[in-house]
N, C-alpha and C positions, 0 to 999 in steps of 0.2 A: 504493500500500500504506500503510495507516495505521500510526501509531507503535506502537500496542499489538500489532499483528500482527508487526511487525518485531522487537519485544522478545521476543515469544513464540517466534519462529523462532530467534533467537540463543540464547535460553535452552535450547530443545530441542536445538540443535546441540551446545551446551556439555555438557549432561547426557549426550547420546549418546556424545560423545567420551570423557567421563569413564568411562562404563560400559564402553566398548570397551577402554579402557586397563586397567580392572580385570580384564576377561576375559582379556586377553593375559597379565597377571601371574599369573592363576590357572592358565593352561596351563603356565607355567614351573614352578610348584610341583609339578606332577605327575611330575616327573622326579627320581629319586634314584639315586645310584650305590652300587655295592657297594664293590669295591676301586678305588683310584685307579691310574693307569697304572703307577707304579713298583712297586706291590704286586702287580698281576697279573704283571708281569715277574719279580718275585722268586719267586713261586710256580712259574712255569714253569721258571725258571733252576734253582731248588732241585730240581725233579723231574728235569730232564735230568742235573744233576750227580750225583744219587743213583741213577740207573739203572745196571743192570749194564753193564759196559764193552762187551759185545757189542752190546746194544741201542743204546747211545749211538753206537757206531761206525757202525752201520747208518743211524741217523737222520742222522748227519753226511754219510754218503754220499748219502742222499736229498736233503739240503740242498744239497750241491754240484751236484747235477743240477738242482735247482729254481732256483738262482741264476744259471744259465747265461744270459749276455746282460745281466745286471744286477749285474755284479761291482763297479760303482762305487757301488751303493746297499746291497747286502746283504753282510754280513760273511763272511769266508772260512770261519770255523768256525761251527757252528750256534749257539753261545752265546759271548758276550763277558762273562765274569764281572767284569772290571774295565774297563768301558767308559768310566768317568769322566763328566764333565759336557759336554764338547765332543763331541757326537755326530756322527760322520761316516758310520757304517754302522749299519744295523738288523739285529739278529740275530733268530733265531726266537723267542726268549723275549719279544721285544717285540710279536710278532704278536697273541697273545691280549689284550695290553694295548690295542692299536689296535682290535681287534674290538669291536663293540657300542657302546663309548663314543666312538670316533672314526671309525666307519664303520657302515653299516647292513646289509651283507651280506658274505659272503666275497669275492664278486666286487668289490664296492666297496672292501673292505679292501685287496685286492691292487693295485687302481688307485691308492689313496691311498699305499700303501707305495712303489710303484715310480715313480710319476709326479708326486706332489705335492711342493712345496717346503716346505709348512708342517708336515708331519709330523715332520721333523727338529727343528723348533722346539718342537713338542709334547714330543718325547723329551728335549730339553735342559731345558725348563721342569720336567718331571717329575723328572729327575735332580737338579735343583737343590732341588726340594721334599724329596726323599729326604735330601739332605745337610742341609737346614735342620731337618727334623724330628729328625734324628740329633743335632743340636746344641741343640735346644730344651731349656731348663732348667725350664720350667713350662708350664702350660696356656695362658697368654697368648701365649708364643712360638709354641706349636703352632697356635693359632687364627690368629695374624697370618700365619704361613707359608702356611696353607691359603688365607686370604683373598687374599694376593698372587698365589698360584699360580692360583687360580680366575679372577681378573681377567686374568692373562696368557694362560691357556688359552682364555678366551672371545675374546681379541683375535686369537690365531693360528688358532683353530678356531671360527669364528662359529656353527657348529651345536652346539657343545659342551653348552650348557645345555639345549637342547631336543630333542636327538636321542633318539629312542625314547620321547619323553614321552607318547605317546598310549596306552601300555599298560604292563603290569607284567612285561615280558619278562624282567627280570633277577631276579625274585623266585621263591621256591618257592610252589606252591599250598598253601593251608592244608588241614588235615584236618578232617573232620566228627567223627571218633572215632579213638581210639588203636588200635583193633583192625585197622586197614588193613594188609595185607601189601605188601611192596615191589613185587611184580609188579602187584598191583592198582593201586597208586599210579602206577606207570609208565604203565599203560593209561589211567588218568584224565588224566594230564598230556599224553598224545598224542591224546586224542580230538578229532575234528573239532568245532569250535565251542567248545572249551575256550579260555579266554583264554591268550594267549601266556605262557609261564612258563619259568624257567631250565632245569629238568630236561627238559622237552619239547624245547626248542631245542637243548640239548646232544645229546640222542638223535638228533634229525633230522639235524643237521650231522655228527655222528660217523659215523652209518651212511652218509651221503653220502661221507665221507672214505674209508671202507672200500670203497665202490663204485669210487672212483677208483683206489685201490690195486690192485683186481682188474684194472681196465683197464690199469694200468701194467704189471702182471705179465704180461699176455697179449699185449702189443704188443712188436714188435721195432724199430719205427721210432724212431730216436734223437730226432728233433724232437718226436714225440708223447710220448716218455718225459719230456722236459723239461717240457712243458706239463702232463702228468698228475701229475708229481711236485709241481709248484707248486700245482696244483689240490687235490691230496690234502692237502698240508700246510696250505693255506689253509682248507679245510673243517674240518680238525681244529683249527686255531688258533681259528677262530670258535666251534667247539664247546667248546673248553677255556675260553674266556672265561666262558661260562655255567656250566660245571662249577665253575669257581673262585668265581663269584658265589654259588653255593649255600653256601659256607663263610663268608659275611659275616653277622654276627649279626643285623643289621637286616633281612636278606632271609630269614632262617629264621623270625623272629618273625611275619612275615606282612604282608599288604598290605590287609586288609579295613578298612572304615571310610571316612570322608570324607577329603579331602586332608590336613586338619590332623592327623588320627589317624595316617594312613600316614606322613607326613613326620616327625611327632614321635616315633613308635615306632621308625622306621628310625634316626633320629639318636641316640636314647637308647641303644638296644642296641648300635649300632656303637661308641659311645664307652665305655659302661659294661660291655659284655660280656654274654654269655648262656651259662648252663649248660644243656647238653642232652646227648643221646646220639645215636649213629649208628644206622643200620639194623641193625648187628650188635651193638648194645647196648654200645658203647664210650663211656664218659663223657668229654665234652670241654667246654672253655670257649672260646667264640669272641668275637672282636671284629670290627671292620670299618671300611671307608672312612677311610683315613689314620690308623687306630689299630692297624694290624697289628703283631703281635709275631712274633719268630722262630719260636715254636712254632706260630703260625697258619699260616705259610708251610709249615712242615714237615708239618703235618697235612694241609692241602689238597693238597700235592704228592703224597701217596700215591695219591689218586684220579687225578691227572694222569698219574702213572707207569703206572698200570693201563691207562689209555686209550691212551697212546702205545705201550705194549707190544703192544696188540692190532693196532695199525697195522703194526708190524714183523713180528709173528707171522703175520699174514695174508699179507703179501708172501712170506714164506719158505715158507708152506704154504697155497695158495689153496683147499685142500680143508678147511681148519680150520673155516670158517664157510660151509657149503654154502648157507645161506639167503641169503647176500649175492649178489645177482645183478649182472651187468654193467649199467651205466646204460642207460636205455631208448634212448639215442642215442649217437653217438660224440662227444658234447660233451666238449671238453677244458677247459672253463672252470670256475672255482670256482662254487659255487651262488650264485644271486642272490635267494634268499628274504630280503626286507627286513624286519628287525625294527622298523624305523621306521614301516612302513606297515600291517603285518598287524594285524588286530583279533581274530583267533582262530587257533588252530593249524591248519596245513594238513592235508589228508587224510593218514591214516596211510600210512607208507611200505610196510609189510608187513602185509597184512590177516590173515595166518595167525599173527601174533604170535610168529613164530619168533625175532624179534630180541630177545625178552626174555632168552634165555639168554646173549646177547652182553653185554647191559647189566648184568646182575645182579652180576658180580664187580666192576665199576667202581663202581656206585652203592651197594653195601653200605657203602662208606667214607664216604658223605655223611650229613649230619645229618638227624635225624628232624624233619619240619616241625611247626610249631606248630598248635594247634587253633584253629578259627575261632570256636567259641562253646561255652558250657557251662563246667562246672568244669574247672579245669586250664589254661585259656587264659592266655597271657602277659599281664601287665598292659599296658594301652595308654596311651600318652602323647600329648598334643596339642602341636602346634607353634603358634606365634602366627600362624596363617594363617586368613583368612576375615573375614567382616564382624563389626564390633564396635560397641558403643555405650559411651561412657565419660564420665568426669568429670575435669577437671583444675582445680587451684587453684595460684596462684603469688603470690609476693612479688617486686616489682620494686624495684630501686635504679638510678636513671638520673642521668647527668650531662648537663644541658641546656646548650646553647651560649649561652643568654640568654633574653630574652623576645621577644614578638612585635613590639614597637616597634623601629624602626631604631636608636634610641638605647640600647636595653637589650642590652648585650654582655657583661655579667658572668655567668659560668657559675653554675649553681646545681644542687643535688641535689634530686631529686624521688623520693619513695617511692610505692609503689602496691600495691594488692591486686587480684586478678582471679579470677573463677571462670567455668568454661566447660563446655559440653556438647560432646562429640565424637562424630562418626559417621564410620566409615571402614572400611578394609580393611587387615588386617595381613598382611605377607609378610616377617617378620623372619627373615633368614638363608636365602634361597632356595638358594644354593649353599654357604653357610658361615655361621658364627655372627656374622660381621661385616657381613652384607648388610643393606640398609636399604630395604625396599620399602614402608614405611609410607605409606599414603595416607589423608588424613582431611580433613573439613570441620568447622569449629568455630564455634560462636556463643557469646557470653558477655557479661559485664558487668565493668567495671573502675572502680575508685575510686582517684583520685590524691590524695595530699597536696599541699599548696602547695609551690612552689619555695622553696628557701632563699635565693634572690637577691631583693632588694627591687626596687620599681619604679624607684628611682634609688639611686645609691650615696650614702646619707645616713644619719647616725647615728639621726636621729629615725624615718625610715621603717623602718630595720632593726630598731629596737626594737619597732616595731608588729607584727612577726612576720607571720603569715599574712594579716592585714588589708591590708597593703601589699606583698604578694608580687607579683613580676613575672608569675607564673602562679598564680593562686589554686587552691584545691582544686576538683576537678571530677570528673565521672564520664562514662562513655561506654559505648555498645554496641560490641561487637567481633565480627569475623569473621576466620577464619584458614584457610588451605589449605596442605596439604603434599603434594608430588608428587615422585617421583624424576625425574631428567632424564638424557638421553643425552649431550648436549654443551652445550646452552643451556637455561635454565629454560623449561618449557612445550613443549619441542620434540616430545615424544611425543603430546601432545594435538593438536598441529597435524598431525603425520605419521600418526596413527592411522587416520583415515577413508580416506586415500589408500592407504597401504601395506597396509591390511587387504584392499583390493580387488585391488591389483596384485601385492603381494609379502608375504603373511602371514608367511613365514619371516623376512624382513628386519625386520618390525615386532617379532616375538617376540625376535629376537636383540638388537635395540636395547633392548627392555624388560629383557631379562636382564642386559645390560651396565649399564643404568641402576640397577637395584636392587643392584648391587655397586659403586656409586660412579661409574658412568658412565665416560666417556673421560678424566675427571680422576682419576687414581689416588688422590690424597690425599682424595677424598670418601668413601672407604670407612672404616668404623670401625676404630680401633686399640685392641686389647685390652691392658691393662696389669694389674699386680698390684693397683692401687688403683682400677680402674674402666675405663670405655670412653670414648675420645675420638673425636669425629667432626667434621670440617669440613663444614658443611651449607649454606653460602651458595648461594642459588638454589633450594634444595629447599623452603623454607617462607617464607611471607609472611603477616603479620598486619596488619589494618586496624582502627583505632579511630575511632569517629565521636563526637566531642565536640559538645555543645550541640545535640543533635538531639531532646532530650526536651521535655517541656512547658515547661521553663524554660531559656532559653539561658544560656551562660556569660558572665561579664562580668569586667572588671578595670579598675583605675585606670591611666590613662596620662598621664604628664606631657608637656605640650606647651608649647613656647615661643611665646607670643602677645604681640606688642608689647613684647618684652624682659622679659616676665613669665612665670613658670611657672604654667600653668593645668592643673588636673587634670581630665581627661576621664573620664567613665565610659563604657566601650565594651563593647557586647555583641558576641558573635561566635560563629561555629562554626569547627571545624577538623577535619581528617582526618589522622590520624597513621599512617604506614607503618612497619612493624617488619620487619627482615630479620635473622633469626638467622645467626650466623657460625660459632660453635663450640659444641659440646655436650659435657658431661662427665657420665657416669652412674656415680656411686659405688655405687648400689644398684639392683638389678633383681630382681624375683621373678615367677615364673610358675607357676600351678598349674591343672591341668585346663582351665578356661575363663576364668580371670581373670589379669590381669597388673597389676603396680604398679611404678612407676618413681619414683625421686627423681633429679632432674636439675638441673644448672646450665647455663644457656644465656647465652652472650654474644651480644649483637646490637647493631645500629646502625639508625638510622632518622631520619625527619624528620617534622615536624608542620606542615601547611600551613593557615593561617587563611583564612577567606573569610566573606562575608556580614556584614561588620562594620557596626554601627550605633552612632551616638553617642547615648547616653541623656541625658547632661548634659555641657556646656550645650546647650540646644536650638539648632538651626540651625547647628551647627558643622560645618566641613568634615571629612569622614572622613580621618584620617591614614593614611599608607601603613604596611602591616604586612609582616613578613618571616617566612619559615619558621624554625622552631627545629630544630636538629639534636641528636641524642641518641646516647649510647653507654650501654647498659644491661646489667645483670646480673640474670637472673631465676632464682629458686629455685622449681622446679616439681615438683608431685606429680601424677602421671598414673595414672589407674586405668581399665582397660578390661575389658569383659565380652564374650567372643567367643560369637556365637550358633551 
């Protein structure tokens, strides 16, 4: 195989790995949450606490039946209002929180709740987040708490970032016009081939819960009663997760548009709130996803109460909903319709649409969905996600360890300017505002001033300034690459082609961890009142190529020959490697499709000389040269345009 072919193959493999890595990061961005765990739990807890005592008492009775055999995992009472941080038991209020975000179906949810070790860790991490957000004094504290929690949740639940990422199951379908009636909207949400959506999935699982209640009411077998009570509560809990998601502002505003529009609009409305109305024309203001207020929980709990009451009422009077039939089989398991796998709604449960009368009183309390297009649509906001082209300019101030000669050990300051073109892929804040999935390749040009250190420590040479500098002024071409990593720099590029074939989920989870700081927790950004700090060692490397232009660099070099100092004129090339360590962003702005950053970057590096030639005196032996080491501070302006 000739050299050019080998180089071409290596280049092709490298590009393919890079593109594969970008694809994995893009898949991660397609997943956005409504309420976080503790918020889902608060909504359900509020609902059960506010129910009429008779209904609550019956639910508690149903719960005691369902927990039979699992008393060491499930709480004695249906809810634990003061569960604290050290979670030993899971109550029913935690089930809708586990549904959807930490499990893919009601059947999967029950298995996770009863048999997994990690779900108690999820509950603990979420309770700690609730406590931290309650103590947060400003938005920086809020962002940092979410950042830390998302990293911890990804570690204890590896599927956390990517579960249900293939669809918009947690969102409301948008409307084409405001004249749609509720029953027509429900029909649309349940139509086969309609994309998975929150209202449709609530309906499907809620009706399945009612079916299980009917089976429970009609059986006298004690063992079957236990299984059916557990299945009914599981189906209902899974349904409630999506009913509660409907009340998150970012999920009302809609999901249409590309990934950056969906993610940007979702995050904007969840944080800043959304003014809308319910189907019964009640005016409300909603927030979402870690920004829930007590009034949000109170309002969403009304729909949850209405749904749970139907469960109780139907058990007490199985003639109440004659359209609910017994399940097609004697299956006593919770449903296994996986929201992580479906790409469209399943076939309608009841073709005669008699189910609409059951759903109507529950869904009247839910928000009116946003319009998809035309006048009156909610403004859309973009996230820094997707391909971009950009420009950066920087000023450097570096302290060099000396010169290239072995005898030149006096440190000197070197200033420099550079300008660059960048092409990359932005994934800023996949799980939170502190995420860093920025990927780019950069090419540019740099001009350095001369070193403040002279060729020797001598008053005469020092007075000569740049003429006798140990490293005279020079310029270089430059290249730079930035990639997140999982554990060691570059590991995802190596792992991508292998894991993509044998374990795509593992690759996606590794990438999700990488863009949130990797397995090194202090690699995630830290938000403060004066800006954002991030430890970035290993995520970025720059290379500068000096002396590669039409005219090579040169410098005076004092050499001791026969006890006399002789000044050589030496030409050379060198390659400098730059490794950023810490970044500080005091200023950051983003609008529609452009971003601008002002950033301070602390880095370290080394400059390796090679290809030395003695120009004067002729026929002289080339002296030994050594690398020069640097610590530098760079003030950088970065501008990007997202395509």
